[in-house]
VOPAGU-2260 file (C-alpha; in pm, 1 decimal, decimal comma):
REM VOPAGU-2260
SITE   aa  ch    i         X         Y         Z
SITE  UNK   A    0    1076,2    1273,0     515,7
SITE  UNK   A    1     703,8    1227,0     486,9
SITE  UNK   A    2     578,1     872,0     520,8
SITE  UNK   A    3     214,7     966,7     545,6
SITE  UNK   A    4      18,9     788,4     276,2
SITE  UNK   A    5    -227,4     983,0      63,9
SITE  UNK   A    6    -605,9     963,4      74,2
SITE  UNK   A    7    -584,3     786,9    -262,8
SITE  UNK   A    8    -413,9     491,7     -93,5
SITE  UNK   A    9    -685,2     486,9     173,3
SITE  UNK   A   10    -960,0     483,7     -91,9
SITE  UNK   A   11    -779,1     222,8    -302,3
SITE  UNK   A   12    -748,4     -17,4      -8,5
SITE  UNK   A   13   -1110,3      37,6      97,4
SITE  UNK   A   14   -1233,6      -8,6    -260,6
SITE  UNK   A   15   -1046,7    -339,4    -283,6
SITE  UNK   A   16   -1190,2    -453,5      49,9
SITE  UNK   A   17   -1538,5    -364,7     -77,6
SITE  UNK   A   18   -1484,3    -559,5    -401,4
SITE  UNK   A   19   -1344,9    -861,3    -215,9
SITE  UNK   A   20   -1630,9    -856,8      34,9
SITE  UNK   A   21   -1902,9    -832,9    -230,5
SITE  UNK   A   22   -1848,3   -1163,4    -404,6
SITE  UNK   A   23   -2222,9   -1210,2    -470,7
SITE  UNK   A   24   -2214,4    -923,3    -722,4
SITE  UNK   A   25   -1956,1   -1032,9    -974,0
SITE  UNK   A   26   -1857,9    -671,9   -1019,2
SITE  UNK   A   27   -1943,7    -335,5    -869,4
SITE  UNK   A   28   -2014,1     -19,6   -1065,5
SITE  UNK   A   29   -1825,7     302,8    -997,1
SITE  UNK   A   30   -2148,4     469,3    -873,9
SITE  UNK   A   31   -2206,9     207,2    -604,6
SITE  UNK   A   32   -1840,5     199,8    -511,2
SITE  UNK   A   33   -1811,9     578,2    -479,9
SITE  UNK   A   34   -2132,7     591,4    -271,7
SITE  UNK   A   35   -2002,7     317,3     -40,2
SITE  UNK   A   36   -1671,6     500,6      11,7
SITE  UNK   A   37   -1815,0     852,8      21,3
SITE  UNK   A   38   -1587,8     984,3    -253,1
SITE  UNK   A   39   -1659,2    1139,3    -594,1
SITE  UNK   A   40   -1687,8     910,9    -896,1
SITE  UNK   A   41   -1425,0    1104,8   -1093,4
SITE  UNK   A   42   -1167,2    1084,0    -811,1
SITE  UNK   A   43   -1233,7     714,4    -755,0
SITE  UNK   A   44   -1220,7     645,2   -1132,0
SITE  UNK   A   45    -861,5     773,9   -1142,6
SITE  UNK   A   46    -765,7     545,7    -852,3
SITE  UNK   A   47    -939,9     244,3   -1007,6
SITE  UNK   A   48    -768,6     316,9   -1339,0
SITE  UNK   A   49    -425,5     292,2   -1171,1
SITE  UNK   A   50    -527,6     -34,8   -1003,6
SITE  UNK   A   51    -651,1    -166,3   -1338,8
SITE  UNK   A   52    -329,7     -72,6   -1521,2
SITE  UNK   A   53    -129,4    -270,1   -1264,5
SITE  UNK   A   54    -354,5    -574,9   -1292,5
SITE  UNK   A   55    -509,6    -552,6    -944,9
SITE  UNK   A   56    -866,4    -497,5   -1067,7
SITE  UNK   A   57   -1042,6    -573,4   -1392,9
SITE  UNK   A   58   -1293,7    -344,0   -1561,6
SITE  UNK   A   59   -1608,1    -523,7   -1675,4
SITE  UNK   A   60   -1768,5    -343,3   -1972,1
SITE  UNK   A   61   -2139,9    -304,5   -2039,1
SITE  UNK   A   62   -2452,7    -164,4   -1876,6
SITE  UNK   A   63   -2410,5    -386,5   -1569,4
SITE  UNK   A   64   -2034,9    -349,1   -1578,4
SITE  UNK   A   65   -1802,1    -224,9   -1311,8
SITE  UNK   A   66   -1491,1    -346,7   -1135,7
SITE  UNK   A   67   -1386,3    -679,0    -988,1
SITE  UNK   A   68   -1063,9    -811,2    -841,4
SITE  UNK   A   69    -830,7    -936,1   -1115,0
SITE  UNK   A   70    -692,4   -1205,3    -884,4
SITE  UNK   A   71    -770,8   -1360,2    -544,3
SITE  UNK   A   72    -777,8   -1121,3    -246,7
SITE  UNK   A   73    -508,1   -1324,9     -66,8
SITE  UNK   A   74    -267,4   -1241,0    -350,0
SITE  UNK   A   75    -313,6    -861,3    -323,9
SITE  UNK   A   76     -78,5    -718,4     -61,3
SITE  UNK   A   77    -100,7    -379,5     106,2
SITE  UNK   A   78     255,0    -306,9     -12,0
SITE  UNK   A   79     162,7    -364,9    -375,8
SITE  UNK   A   80    -139,9    -133,4    -355,8
SITE  UNK   A   81      59,6     139,3    -177,8
SITE  UNK   A   82     336,8     119,9    -439,1
SITE  UNK   A   83      84,8     143,1    -724,9
SITE  UNK   A   84     -75,7     455,1    -576,1
SITE  UNK   A   85     221,6     627,5    -410,3
SITE  UNK   A   86     499,9     516,0    -642,6
SITE  UNK   A   87     806,5     316,0    -552,2
SITE  UNK   A   88    1042,4     581,9    -417,4
SITE  UNK   A   89    1272,4     528,1    -120,0
SITE  UNK   A   90    1147,5     671,9     206,7
SITE  UNK   A   91    1484,5     812,6     316,3
SITE  UNK   A   92    1760,1     987,2     128,1
SITE  UNK   A   93    2088,6    1079,9     294,9
SITE  UNK   A   94    2162,3    1444,7     224,6
SITE  UNK   A   95    2447,9    1480,0     470,5
SITE  UNK   A   96    2729,9    1284,2     303,0
SITE  UNK   A   97    2951,9    1587,3     241,3
SITE  UNK   A   98    2916,4    1738,7     589,5
SITE  UNK   A   99    3213,2    1776,2     823,1
SITE  UNK   A  100    3032,8    1571,5    1089,6
SITE  UNK   A  101    2978,4    1283,1     847,3
SITE  UNK   A  102    3346,3    1285,3     742,4
SITE  UNK   A  103    3457,8    1271,4    1107,3
SITE  UNK   A  104    3226,8     974,7    1175,9
SITE  UNK   A  105    3354,6     794,5     867,3
SITE  UNK   A  106    3720,0     857,4     968,6
SITE  UNK   A  107    3655,3     735,9    1324,1
SITE  UNK   A  108    3530,5     410,0    1172,6
SITE  UNK   A  109    3749,0     162,1     990,8
SITE  UNK   A  110    3902,4     438,3     782,7
SITE  UNK   A  111    3836,3     239,6     464,2
SITE  UNK   A  112    3773,6     455,8     160,4
SITE  UNK   A  113    3444,8     281,4      73,2
SITE  UNK   A  114    3304,0     350,2     421,5
SITE  UNK   A  115    3350,3     725,4     373,8
SITE  UNK   A  116    3087,4     724,9     101,9
SITE  UNK   A  117    2834,9     527,3     308,9
SITE  UNK   A  118    2561,4     719,5     486,7
SITE  UNK   A  119    2560,6     582,4     840,6
SITE  UNK   A  120    2210,1     709,3     918,8
SITE  UNK   A  121    2072,8     560,8     596,9
SITE  UNK   A  122    2166,9     209,6     707,7
SITE  UNK   A  123    1930,1     239,7    1006,1
SITE  UNK   A  124    1657,1     407,0     800,5
SITE  UNK   A  125    1680,9     139,6     529,3
SITE  UNK   A  126    1640,7    -126,5     797,8
SITE  UNK   A  127    1324,4      43,7     923,0
SITE  UNK   A  128    1193,5      68,9     566,1
SITE  UNK   A  129    1254,7    -305,3     512,0
SITE  UNK   A  130    1057,3    -389,7     828,9
SITE  UNK   A  131     770,8    -166,7     716,1
SITE  UNK   A  132     769,9    -324,2     368,0
SITE  UNK   A  133     779,0    -674,9     513,5
SITE  UNK   A  134     480,2    -596,6     738,8
SITE  UNK   A  135     281,5    -448,3     447,6
SITE  UNK   A  136     378,3    -746,7     229,1
SITE  UNK   A  137     239,6    -988,9     491,1
SITE  UNK   A  138    -100,0    -818,0     500,9
SITE  UNK   A  139    -337,0    -884,1     214,5
SITE  UNK   A  140    -689,0    -773,1     131,1
SITE  UNK   A  141    -803,8   -1121,8     238,8
SITE  UNK   A  142    -615,8   -1114,1     571,1
SITE  UNK   A  143    -802,0    -795,0     668,4
SITE  UNK   A  144   -1138,1    -950,8     575,1
SITE  UNK   A  145   -1048,3   -1264,6     772,5
SITE  UNK   A  146    -975,3   -1046,0    1076,4
SITE  UNK   A  147   -1314,6    -872,0    1040,6
SITE  UNK   A  148   -1496,2   -1207,4    1017,8
SITE  UNK   A  149   -1302,4   -1341,7    1316,6
SITE  UNK   A  150   -1401,1   -1037,2    1526,4
SITE  UNK   A  151   -1768,0   -1049,1    1422,5
SITE  UNK   A  152   -1788,9   -1425,8    1492,3
SITE  UNK   A  153   -1623,6   -1369,8    1830,0
SITE  UNK   A  154   -1881,3   -1098,0    1912,4
SITE  UNK   A  155   -2170,4   -1328,6    1808,8
SITE  UNK   A  156   -2033,3   -1617,2    2016,6
SITE  UNK   A  157   -2003,1   -1393,8    2324,7
SITE  UNK   A  158   -2378,0   -1318,0    2328,1
């Protein structure tokens, strides 16, 4: 099981934060965005294309074109961005259902035939996955920006 997210997810989230933070420019070109993130234009273009296909960003055509958020930053969750970039696969798959140890555990339980086919470890892992998803669903691009502003205002008020 590998629940490490790719660099693409990191860049996608940072690109969205940059777009949300730069409201004075209606949109930001790929050159400026790639320079701000320190990543190649071609790599970032692929990421932005995925985000555009899923309706998270909008491409603005023309000489002064670029990208902008397709909807308010408070409506773009971390979970949604991660699923667009990483895909929507389950984090854990039980591969031990036919083992002798699993059969003994199932028989020690209620002994019901449907319980024998249930992966006992998967129940715990699915619970962990649901907590992770809930946490990522609660955090939006806007909530991260709000936290940054709160910290910078707190630092200014301390002086």
